C-alpha positions, 0 to 999 in steps of 0.5 A: 517056243524058241525060234517061232516066228509069226507070219509078219516076221517071215514075209515082207509086205508086197510092194505096190507093183506086186499088188497091182500085178496080182490084181491085174492077173486076177481080173484079166479074164474080166478085162478081156471080156470088157467086164471092168468098169471104165472108171475102175483103176486097179492102181487105186485098189493096189494103193489101198491094200498095203498089208494084203498078201496074195491070197487076201488080194485074190479073195478080195477080187472074188468077193468084188466079182460076187458083189458085181454079180449081185448088183447085176442080178438085182438090176435084172430082177434075178435074170442070171445072165452076166451080159452087161456085168461090170466090176466097179470100184464100189464092188472092191470097196464093199469087199474090203469091208469083209477082207482085212489083211491078216497082219492087221488082225494079228496086231489088233489081237495082240493088243491088251 
């Protein structure tokens, strides 16, 4: 198809500061509630998510939050309270196993 472009052709990758801003916005409520672990550095997450777009970053945060909640529930043996819930770097690392940038999937699917 003439003139057709892939997503990678149309959008340029987000810069570090753009990714950081998205991550900060997506975790703002948890930060205000004191639910971000003191060792969580969103700058590190931004540096590890070079080819991620906004929806992928937002999904990454949601999955990391789910990981934190699962950890909390296991720790409290099924008590559904979120008191003491902390979002950690480990929650993000686990989420990154499931959330890969689409541009990475496109390049691997076009390989022979």
